[in-house]
PDB file of N, CA, C and O in Angstrom, chain B, residues numbered from 101:
ATOM      1  N   TRP B 101       6.003  -2.904  -5.125  1.00  0.00           N
ATOM      2  CA  TRP B 101       6.446  -3.677  -3.982  1.00  0.00           C
ATOM      3  C   TRP B 101       7.073  -2.767  -2.934  1.00  0.00           C
ATOM      4  O   TRP B 101       6.813  -2.906  -1.739  1.00  0.00           O
ATOM      5  N   ARG B 102       7.896  -1.841  -3.395  1.00  0.00           N
ATOM      6  CA  ARG B 102       8.588  -0.964  -2.437  1.00  0.00           C
ATOM      7  C   ARG B 102       7.610  -0.111  -1.635  1.00  0.00           C
ATOM      8  O   ARG B 102       7.788   0.074  -0.431  1.00  0.00           O
ATOM      9  N   PHE B 103       6.588   0.404  -2.294  1.00  0.00           N
ATOM     10  CA  PHE B 103       5.596   1.222  -1.595  1.00  0.00           C
ATOM     11  C   PHE B 103       4.897   0.405  -0.507  1.00  0.00           C
ATOM     12  O   PHE B 103       4.780   0.856   0.632  1.00  0.00           O
ATOM     13  N   CYS B 104       4.439  -0.783  -0.856  1.00  0.00           N
ATOM     14  CA  CYS B 104       3.731  -1.632   0.110  1.00  0.00           C
ATOM     15  C   CYS B 104       4.657  -2.084   1.242  1.00  0.00           C
ATOM     16  O   CYS B 104       4.249  -2.144   2.402  1.00  0.00           O
ATOM     17  N   ASP B 105       5.884  -2.395   0.899  1.00  0.00           N
ATOM     18  CA  ASP B 105       6.859  -2.814   1.905  1.00  0.00           C
ATOM     19  C   ASP B 105       7.145  -1.667   2.880  1.00  0.00           C
ATOM     20  O   ASP B 105       7.229  -1.870   4.091  1.00  0.00           O
ATOM     21  N   ARG B 106       7.289  -0.480   2.335  1.00  0.00           N
ATOM     22  CA  ARG B 106       7.542   0.696   3.177  1.00  0.00           C
ATOM     23  C   ARG B 106       6.354   0.962   4.104  1.00  0.00           C
ATOM     24  O   ARG B 106       6.537   1.257   5.285  1.00  0.00           O
ATOM     25  N   ALA B 107       5.141   0.857   3.565  1.00  0.00           N
ATOM     26  CA  ALA B 107       3.939   1.076   4.380  1.00  0.00           C
ATOM     27  C   ALA B 107       3.830   0.015   5.474  1.00  0.00           C
ATOM     28  O   ALA B 107       3.511   0.334   6.619  1.00  0.00           O
ATOM     29  N   ARG B 108       4.093  -1.240   5.127  1.00  0.00           N
ATOM     30  CA  ARG B 108       4.016  -2.323   6.121  1.00  0.00           C
ATOM     31  C   ARG B 108       5.053  -2.124   7.226  1.00  0.00           C
ATOM     32  O   ARG B 108       4.749  -2.275   8.410  1.00  0.00           O
ATOM     33  N   ASN B 109       6.273  -1.787   6.830  1.00  0.00           N
ATOM     34  CA  ASN B 109       7.319  -1.568   7.829  1.00  0.00           C
ATOM     35  C   ASN B 109       7.017  -0.360   8.710  1.00  0.00           C
ATOM     36  O   ASN B 109       7.246  -0.400   9.919  1.00  0.00           O
ATOM     37  N   ARG B 110       6.509   0.702   8.117  1.00  0.00           N
ATOM     38  CA  ARG B 110       6.159   1.888   8.900  1.00  0.00           C
ATOM     39  C   ARG B 110       5.017   1.581   9.849  1.00  0.00           C
ATOM     40  O   ARG B 110       5.011   2.056  10.985  1.00  0.00           O
ATOM     41  N   TRP B 111       4.041   0.786   9.394  1.00  0.00           N
ATOM     42  CA  TRP B 111       2.928   0.415  10.261  1.00  0.00           C
ATOM     43  C   TRP B 111       3.438  -0.344  11.478  1.00  0.00           C
ATOM     44  O   TRP B 111       2.939  -0.155  12.587  1.00  0.00           O
ATOM     45  N   TYR B 112       4.419  -1.191  11.275  1.00  0.00           N
ATOM     46  CA  TYR B 112       5.002  -1.918  12.403  1.00  0.00           C
ATOM     47  C   TYR B 112       5.636  -0.941  13.394  1.00  0.00           C
ATOM     48  O   TYR B 112       5.484  -1.093  14.606  1.00  0.00           O
ATOM     49  N   LEU B 113       6.339   0.049  12.879  1.00  0.00           N
ATOM     50  CA  LEU B 113       6.971   1.030  13.766  1.00  0.00           C
ATOM     51  C   LEU B 113       5.937   1.887  14.497  1.00  0.00           C
ATOM     52  O   LEU B 113       6.104   2.177  15.682  1.00  0.00           O
ATOM     53  N   VAL B 114       4.895   2.285  13.820  1.00  0.00           N
ATOM     54  CA  VAL B 114       3.870   3.156  14.399  1.00  0.00           C
ATOM     55  C   VAL B 114       2.965   2.383  15.348  1.00  0.00           C
ATOM     56  O   VAL B 114       2.609   2.880  16.417  1.00  0.00           O
ATOM     57  N   ASN B 115       2.595   1.179  14.960  1.00  0.00           N
ATOM     58  CA  ASN B 115       1.616   0.395  15.701  1.00  0.00           C
ATOM     59  C   ASN B 115       2.242  -0.512  16.753  1.00  0.00           C
ATOM     60  O   ASN B 115       1.599  -0.852  17.747  1.00  0.00           O
ATOM     61  N   GLY B 116       3.491  -0.903  16.535  1.00  0.00           N
ATOM     62  CA  GLY B 116       4.135  -1.804  17.469  1.00  0.00           C
ATOM     63  C   GLY B 116       3.764  -3.258  17.251  1.00  0.00           C
ATOM     64  O   GLY B 116       4.113  -4.120  18.057  1.00  0.00           O
ATOM     65  N   ALA B 117       3.060  -3.531  16.167  1.00  0.00           N
ATOM     66  CA  ALA B 117       2.666  -4.901  15.836  1.00  0.00           C
ATOM     67  C   ALA B 117       2.631  -5.038  14.320  1.00  0.00           C
ATOM     68  O   ALA B 117       2.364  -4.066  13.614  1.00  0.00           O
ATOM     69  N   PRO B 118       2.898  -6.230  13.822  1.00  0.00           N
ATOM     70  CA  PRO B 118       2.888  -6.406  12.360  1.00  0.00           C
ATOM     71  C   PRO B 118       1.475  -6.311  11.800  1.00  0.00           C
ATOM     72  O   PRO B 118       0.491  -6.532  12.505  1.00  0.00           O
ATOM     73  N   GLY B 119       1.402  -5.981  10.530  1.00  0.00           N
ATOM     74  CA  GLY B 119       0.120  -5.936   9.839  1.00  0.00           C
ATOM     75  C   GLY B 119       0.350  -5.886   8.341  1.00  0.00           C
ATOM     76  O   GLY B 119       1.272  -5.220   7.870  1.00  0.00           O
ATOM     77  N   ASP B 120      -0.482  -6.586   7.598  1.00  0.00           N
ATOM     78  CA  ASP B 120      -0.338  -6.630   6.148  1.00  0.00           C
ATOM     79  C   ASP B 120      -1.478  -5.939   5.422  1.00  0.00           C
ATOM     80  O   ASP B 120      -1.622  -6.098   4.210  1.00  0.00           O
ATOM     81  N   ALA B 121      -2.280  -5.182   6.133  1.00  0.00           N
ATOM     82  CA  ALA B 121      -3.388  -4.452   5.516  1.00  0.00           C
ATOM     83  C   ALA B 121      -3.411  -3.038   6.083  1.00  0.00           C
ATOM     84  O   ALA B 121      -2.938  -2.785   7.191  1.00  0.00           O
ATOM     85  N   LEU B 122      -3.964  -2.133   5.305  1.00  0.00           N
ATOM     86  CA  LEU B 122      -4.117  -0.772   5.815  1.00  0.00           C
ATOM     87  C   LEU B 122      -5.103  -0.802   6.974  1.00  0.00           C
ATOM     88  O   LEU B 122      -6.064  -1.571   6.956  1.00  0.00           O
ATOM     89  N   PRO B 123      -4.867   0.030   7.976  1.00  0.00           N
ATOM     90  CA  PRO B 123      -5.782   0.037   9.116  1.00  0.00           C
ATOM     91  C   PRO B 123      -7.184   0.487   8.695  1.00  0.00           C
ATOM     92  O   PRO B 123      -7.324   1.406   7.888  1.00  0.00           O
ATOM     93  N   ALA B 124      -8.207  -0.150   9.234  1.00  0.00           N
ATOM     94  CA  ALA B 124      -9.590   0.222   8.946  1.00  0.00           C
ATOM     95  C   ALA B 124      -9.981   1.480   9.715  1.00  0.00           C
ATOM     96  O   ALA B 124     -10.774   2.287   9.230  1.00  0.00           O
ATOM     97  N   ASP B 125      -9.435   1.645  10.893  1.00  0.00           N
ATOM     98  CA  ASP B 125      -9.730   2.800  11.728  1.00  0.00           C
ATOM     99  C   ASP B 125      -9.135   4.054  11.093  1.00  0.00           C
ATOM    100  O   ASP B 125      -7.936   4.104  10.818  1.00  0.00           O
ATOM    101  N   VAL B 126      -9.970   5.065  10.859  1.00  0.00           N
ATOM    102  CA  VAL B 126      -9.505   6.264  10.150  1.00  0.00           C
ATOM    103  C   VAL B 126      -8.426   7.017  10.922  1.00  0.00           C
ATOM    104  O   VAL B 126      -7.546   7.628  10.315  1.00  0.00           O
ATOM    105  N   ARG B 127      -8.483   6.981  12.232  1.00  0.00           N
ATOM    106  CA  ARG B 127      -7.447   7.672  13.020  1.00  0.00           C
ATOM    107  C   ARG B 127      -6.100   6.988  12.858  1.00  0.00           C
ATOM    108  O   ARG B 127      -5.078   7.655  12.694  1.00  0.00           O
ATOM    109  N   ARG B 128      -6.090   5.677  12.901  1.00  0.00           N
ATOM    110  CA  ARG B 128      -4.833   4.946  12.718  1.00  0.00           C
ATOM    111  C   ARG B 128      -4.307   5.097  11.296  1.00  0.00           C
ATOM    112  O   ARG B 128      -3.101   5.210  11.074  1.00  0.00           O
ATOM    113  N   LEU B 129      -5.230   5.097  10.339  1.00  0.00           N
ATOM    114  CA  LEU B 129      -4.838   5.307   8.948  1.00  0.00           C
ATOM    115  C   LEU B 129      -4.212   6.689   8.789  1.00  0.00           C
ATOM    116  O   LEU B 129      -3.223   6.840   8.071  1.00  0.00           O
ATOM    117  N   ALA B 130      -4.773   7.691   9.445  1.00  0.00           N
ATOM    118  CA  ALA B 130      -4.236   9.054   9.372  1.00  0.00           C
ATOM    119  C   ALA B 130      -2.837   9.125   9.975  1.00  0.00           C
ATOM    120  O   ALA B 130      -1.965   9.814   9.445  1.00  0.00           O
ATOM    121  N   VAL B 131      -2.622   8.423  11.069  1.00  0.00           N
ATOM    122  CA  VAL B 131      -1.297   8.392  11.695  1.00  0.00           C
ATOM    123  C   VAL B 131      -0.286   7.763  10.738  1.00  0.00           C
ATOM    124  O   VAL B 131       0.814   8.285  10.557  1.00  0.00           O
ATOM    125  N   LEU B 132      -0.661   6.647  10.132  1.00  0.00           N
ATOM    126  CA  LEU B 132       0.226   5.987   9.184  1.00  0.00           C
ATOM    127  C   LEU B 132       0.487   6.881   7.975  1.00  0.00           C
ATOM    128  O   LEU B 132       1.626   7.001   7.525  1.00  0.00           O
ATOM    129  N   ALA B 133      -0.557   7.503   7.453  1.00  0.00           N
ATOM    130  CA  ALA B 133      -0.409   8.386   6.293  1.00  0.00           C
ATOM    131  C   ALA B 133       0.542   9.539   6.594  1.00  0.00           C
ATOM    132  O   ALA B 133       1.409   9.861   5.782  1.00  0.00           O
ATOM    133  N   ARG B 134       0.379  10.160   7.762  1.00  0.00           N
ATOM    134  CA  ARG B 134       1.283  11.258   8.139  1.00  0.00           C
ATOM    135  C   ARG B 134       2.715  10.783   8.252  1.00  0.00           C
ATOM    136  O   ARG B 134       3.637  11.479   7.826  1.00  0.00           O
ATOM    137  N   SER B 135       2.912   9.606   8.822  1.00  0.00           N
ATOM    138  CA  SER B 135       4.273   9.101   9.008  1.00  0.00           C
ATOM    139  C   SER B 135       4.949   8.789   7.671  1.00  0.00           C
ATOM    140  O   SER B 135       6.175   8.824   7.563  1.00  0.00           O
ATOM    141  N   LEU B 136       4.139   8.486   6.657  1.00  0.00           N
ATOM    142  CA  LEU B 136       4.683   8.186   5.333  1.00  0.00           C
ATOM    143  C   LEU B 136       4.731   9.422   4.436  1.00  0.00           C
ATOM    144  O   LEU B 136       5.312   9.379   3.352  1.00  0.00           O
ATOM    145  N   GLY B 137       4.127  10.517   4.882  1.00  0.00           N
ATOM    146  CA  GLY B 137       4.071  11.715   4.056  1.00  0.00           C
ATOM    147  C   GLY B 137       3.121  11.551   2.879  1.00  0.00           C
ATOM    148  O   GLY B 137       3.310  12.176   1.836  1.00  0.00           O
ATOM    149  N   GLU B 138       2.104  10.716   3.038  1.00  0.00           N
ATOM    150  CA  GLU B 138       1.105  10.430   1.995  1.00  0.00           C
ATOM    151  C   GLU B 138      -0.269  10.835   2.500  1.00  0.00           C
ATOM    152  O   GLU B 138      -0.940  10.027   3.143  1.00  0.00           O
ATOM    153  N   PRO B 139      -0.712  12.057   2.233  1.00  0.00           N
ATOM    154  CA  PRO B 139      -2.016  12.479   2.763  1.00  0.00           C
ATOM    155  C   PRO B 139      -3.187  11.643   2.247  1.00  0.00           C
ATOM    156  O   PRO B 139      -4.185  11.484   2.949  1.00  0.00           O
ATOM    157  N   GLU B 140      -3.078  11.119   1.051  1.00  0.00           N
ATOM    158  CA  GLU B 140      -4.126  10.269   0.470  1.00  0.00           C
ATOM    159  C   GLU B 140      -3.600   8.841   0.384  1.00  0.00           C
ATOM    160  O   GLU B 140      -3.487   8.289  -0.711  1.00  0.00           O
ATOM    161  N   LEU B 141      -3.284   8.252   1.500  1.00  0.00           N
ATOM    162  CA  LEU B 141      -2.637   6.943   1.544  1.00  0.00           C
ATOM    163  C   LEU B 141      -3.479   5.855   0.896  1.00  0.00           C
ATOM    164  O   LEU B 141      -2.961   5.052   0.120  1.00  0.00           O
ATOM    165  N   ARG B 142      -4.752   5.819   1.201  1.00  0.00           N
ATOM    166  CA  ARG B 142      -5.600   4.758   0.645  1.00  0.00           C
ATOM    167  C   ARG B 142      -5.627   4.833  -0.882  1.00  0.00           C
ATOM    168  O   ARG B 142      -5.552   3.801  -1.550  1.00  0.00           O
ATOM    169  N   GLU B 143      -5.733   6.035  -1.440  1.00  0.00           N
ATOM    170  CA  GLU B 143      -5.741   6.182  -2.899  1.00  0.00           C
ATOM    171  C   GLU B 143      -4.375   5.833  -3.491  1.00  0.00           C
ATOM    172  O   GLU B 143      -4.306   5.202  -4.546  1.00  0.00           O
ATOM    173  N   ALA B 144      -3.298   6.230  -2.835  1.00  0.00           N
ATOM    174  CA  ALA B 144      -1.957   5.876  -3.316  1.00  0.00           C
ATOM    175  C   ALA B 144      -1.770   4.367  -3.281  1.00  0.00           C
ATOM    176  O   ALA B 144      -1.156   3.796  -4.183  1.00  0.00           O
ATOM    177  N   PHE B 145      -2.289   3.724  -2.257  1.00  0.00           N
ATOM    178  CA  PHE B 145      -2.208   2.269  -2.148  1.00  0.00           C
ATOM    179  C   PHE B 145      -2.973   1.600  -3.294  1.00  0.00           C
ATOM    180  O   PHE B 145      -2.474   0.675  -3.935  1.00  0.00           O
ATOM    181  N   ARG B 146      -4.185   2.084  -3.534  1.00  0.00           N
ATOM    182  CA  ARG B 146      -4.992   1.508  -4.626  1.00  0.00           C
ATOM    183  C   ARG B 146      -4.323   1.697  -5.980  1.00  0.00           C
ATOM    184  O   ARG B 146      -4.276   0.772  -6.792  1.00  0.00           O
ATOM    185  N   ARG B 147      -3.811   2.887  -6.219  1.00  0.00           N
ATOM    186  CA  ARG B 147      -3.140   3.181  -7.492  1.00  0.00           C
ATOM    187  C   ARG B 147      -1.928   2.265  -7.686  1.00  0.00           C
ATOM    188  O   ARG B 147      -1.717   1.720  -8.770  1.00  0.00           O
ATOM    189  N   THR B 148      -1.150   2.108  -6.641  1.00  0.00           N
ATOM    190  CA  THR B 148       0.060   1.279  -6.705  1.00  0.00           C
ATOM    191  C   THR B 148      -0.283  -0.186  -6.917  1.00  0.00           C
ATOM    192  O   THR B 148       0.348  -0.858  -7.732  1.00  0.00           O
ATOM    193  N   THR B 149      -1.271  -0.684  -6.196  1.00  0.00           N
ATOM    194  CA  THR B 149      -1.613  -2.097  -6.323  1.00  0.00           C
ATOM    195  C   THR B 149      -2.282  -2.400  -7.665  1.00  0.00           C
ATOM    196  O   THR B 149      -2.109  -3.493  -8.205  1.00  0.00           O
ATOM    197  N   ARG B 150      -3.048  -1.441  -8.210  1.00  0.00           N
ATOM    198  CA  ARG B 150      -3.615  -1.641  -9.553  1.00  0.00           C
ATOM    199  C   ARG B 150      -2.506  -1.756 -10.590  1.00  0.00           C
ATOM    200  O   ARG B 150      -2.555  -2.611 -11.474  1.00  0.00           O
ATOM    201  N   ARG B 151      -1.510  -0.888 -10.474  1.00  0.00           N
ATOM    202  CA  ARG B 151      -0.389  -0.921 -11.416  1.00  0.00           C
ATOM    203  C   ARG B 151       0.378  -2.245 -11.282  1.00  0.00           C
ATOM    204  O   ARG B 151       0.758  -2.849 -12.285  1.00  0.00           O
ATOM    205  N   ALA B 152       0.600  -2.685 -10.055  1.00  0.00           N
ATOM    206  CA  ALA B 152       1.300  -3.953  -9.831  1.00  0.00           C
ATOM    207  C   ALA B 152       0.492  -5.122 -10.383  1.00  0.00           C
ATOM    208  O   ALA B 152       1.064  -6.054 -10.947  1.00  0.00           O
ATOM    209  N   ARG B 153      -0.808  -5.085 -10.229  1.00  0.00           N
ATOM    210  CA  ARG B 153      -1.669  -6.150 -10.759  1.00  0.00           C
ATOM    211  C   ARG B 153      -1.561  -6.221 -12.278  1.00  0.00           C
ATOM    212  O   ARG B 153      -1.505  -7.308 -12.853  1.00  0.00           O
ATOM    213  N   GLY B 154      -1.532  -5.048 -12.929  1.00  0.00           N
ATOM    214  CA  GLY B 154      -1.388  -5.012 -14.383  1.00  0.00           C
ATOM    215  C   GLY B 154      -0.074  -5.632 -14.842  1.00  0.00           C
ATOM    216  O   GLY B 154      -0.044  -6.381 -15.819  1.00  0.00           O
ATOM    217  N   VAL B 155       1.005  -5.322 -14.139  1.00  0.00           N
ATOM    218  CA  VAL B 155       2.307  -5.902 -14.474  1.00  0.00           C
ATOM    219  C   VAL B 155       2.268  -7.408 -14.281  1.00  0.00           C
ATOM    220  O   VAL B 155       2.740  -8.155 -15.138  1.00  0.00           O
ATOM    221  N   PHE B 156       1.717  -7.857 -13.177  1.00  0.00           N
ATOM    222  CA  PHE B 156       1.622  -9.288 -12.885  1.00  0.00           C
ATOM    223  C   PHE B 156       0.851 -10.015 -13.984  1.00  0.00           C
ATOM    224  O   PHE B 156       1.291 -11.050 -14.485  1.00  0.00           O
ATOM    225  N   GLU B 157      -0.293  -9.466 -14.350  1.00  0.00           N
ATOM    226  CA  GLU B 157      -1.105 -10.113 -15.380  1.00  0.00           C
ATOM    227  C   GLU B 157      -0.400 -10.130 -16.727  1.00  0.00           C
ATOM    228  O   GLU B 157      -0.484 -11.119 -17.456  1.00  0.00           O
ATOM    229  N   ARG B 158       0.289  -9.058 -17.065  1.00  0.00           N
ATOM    230  CA  ARG B 158       1.005  -9.006 -18.339  1.00  0.00           C
ATOM    231  C   ARG B 158       2.152 -10.009 -18.358  1.00  0.00           C
ATOM    232  O   ARG B 158       2.336 -10.724 -19.342  1.00  0.00           O
ATOM    233  N   VAL B 159       2.929 -10.063 -17.267  1.00  0.00           N
ATOM    234  CA  VAL B 159       4.114 -10.924 -17.220  1.00  0.00           C
ATOM    235  C   VAL B 159       3.729 -12.401 -17.102  1.00  0.00           C
ATOM    236  O   VAL B 159       4.297 -13.243 -17.798  1.00  0.00           O
ATOM    237  N   PHE B 160       2.779 -12.720 -16.236  1.00  0.00           N
ATOM    238  CA  PHE B 160       2.471 -14.123 -15.965  1.00  0.00           C
ATOM    239  C   PHE B 160       1.360 -14.703 -16.832  1.00  0.00           C
ATOM    240  O   PHE B 160       1.320 -15.912 -17.059  1.00  0.00           O
ATOM    241  N   TYR B 161       0.457 -13.853 -17.319  1.00  0.00           N
ATOM    242  CA  TYR B 161      -0.662 -14.361 -18.112  1.00  0.00           C
ATOM    243  C   TYR B 161      -0.644 -13.868 -19.556  1.00  0.00           C
ATOM    244  O   TYR B 161      -1.504 -14.249 -20.350  1.00  0.00           O
ATOM    245  N   GLY B 162       0.317 -13.034 -19.897  1.00  0.00           N
ATOM    246  CA  GLY B 162       0.462 -12.566 -21.257  1.00  0.00           C
ATOM    247  C   GLY B 162      -0.657 -11.657 -21.726  1.00  0.00           C
ATOM    248  O   GLY B 162      -0.886 -11.521 -22.928  1.00  0.00           O
ATOM    249  N   GLN B 163      -1.361 -11.028 -20.779  1.00  0.00           N
ATOM    250  CA  GLN B 163      -2.440 -10.131 -21.144  1.00  0.00           C
ATOM    251  C   GLN B 163      -1.865  -8.798 -21.602  1.00  0.00           C
ATOM    252  O   GLN B 163      -0.897  -8.307 -21.021  1.00  0.00           O
ATOM    253  N   PRO B 164      -2.449  -8.211 -22.632  1.00  0.00           N
ATOM    254  CA  PRO B 164      -1.951  -6.902 -23.101  1.00  0.00           C
ATOM    255  C   PRO B 164      -2.255  -5.809 -22.094  1.00  0.00           C
ATOM    256  O   PRO B 164      -3.162  -5.937 -21.272  1.00  0.00           O
ATOM    257  N   GLU B 165      -1.479  -4.723 -22.169  1.00  0.00           N
ATOM    258  CA  GLU B 165      -1.709  -3.590 -21.270  1.00  0.00           C
ATOM    259  C   GLU B 165      -3.041  -2.947 -21.579  1.00  0.00           C
ATOM    260  O   GLU B 165      -3.489  -2.897 -22.724  1.00  0.00           O
ATOM    261  N   GLY B 166      -3.669  -2.449 -20.504  1.00  0.00           N
ATOM    262  CA  GLY B 166      -4.902  -1.899 -20.447  1.00  0.00           C
ATOM    263  C   GLY B 166      -5.645  -1.002 -21.187  1.00  0.00           C
ATOM    264  O   GLY B 166      -6.789  -0.710 -20.836  1.00  0.00           O
TER     265      GLY B 166
END
């Protein structure tokens, strides 16, 4: 949650408008990645959201870890 919240808040500061998704435009994504100090932002986002999904499924659906 903290990673996604930080990225969303930084995107607002960089872009001047709210957004809940990573930018599709590679130049804008690069600007956001640099501002967060995450050169591989899209991969870090995927890794973080996969981990969060696993926790959600385990806690709410009782599924065993992967």
